[in-house]
N, C-alpha and C positions, 0 to 999 in steps of 0.2 A: 465149302469154300471153293471158289473157282481157281483156274490156273494162274490168274493175275488179279490183283486187287488195285483199286484206285487209291490215290493219295488220301482222299477223305476216309476211306475204309481203314487204311493203315493208321491214319491219325486216331481213329476211334480206338484201335487196338493198343496204340502206344500212348494214348492220352495226350496227343499233340494236335495242333491245327494242321490242315492240309498244306498251308503255306510253309510251316516248319518242316513237314515231310518233304516238300519240293526242295527246300534249302538243303536238307540232308542228302537228297539224291544228287543235287548239283555239286555238293562238296565231296561226294564219293562215299559217304557213310552208309548209304542204302543203294543197292543195285536195283536198277529199274530200266524199263524199255520206254522210249519216247514214241508216242503215237500222235496223230493229228489232234485227237481229243484230249491229250495230256499224258502224263506218266502213268505206267502200270507197273506194279511191283510183283515179281514172280512169287508163286506159292512158297517155294523153298526159302526165299529170302524173308517172307512174312513169318514163316515158322521159326526161322533163326532169330528174328527180332523179338517175337513173342516169347520164345524160350529164354532169351537173354534177360528180358524184362522180368519174367516170373521168377527166374532163378536169382536174380539180383535183389528183387524186392521181398521175396518170401523164403529164399534159401530152400526151395522145393524143386524137385525134378519132376518133369511131366513127359509123357509119351507124345508122339506125333498125333495119335488119335485123340488124346485128351486136349491137346492144343487146338486141333481142328474143331472140336466141339465147342471149346471156349470161344474161338474166333467166330464160328457160325452164330453163336448166341449174341456176341457183341454186335456183329453186323446186323442181325435180325432186330435186336432191340433198338439200335440207333436208326435203322432204316424206318422202322415203325414210328419212331419219335419224330423224324424229319418229315414224314409223310402225314403226320397228324392223326395217326390211328391209335 
């Protein structure tokens, strides 16, 4: 996982659209940086959001290392799917 993720990548992790992620950023629910190419969400914020989702949905605690592996898998799977491989 890089230092910042795109709204599309965060959407994959949270099971939301990139548009929903942008709305959450604009409303202040998600911390992000605005760049000419769009918003980027810092790694620490992505870990927080992923941890919140996992703990809420499964009542399970996970380490940062486990979260990073899960996030990397989600991104790799969805990237491959969108690239048609």
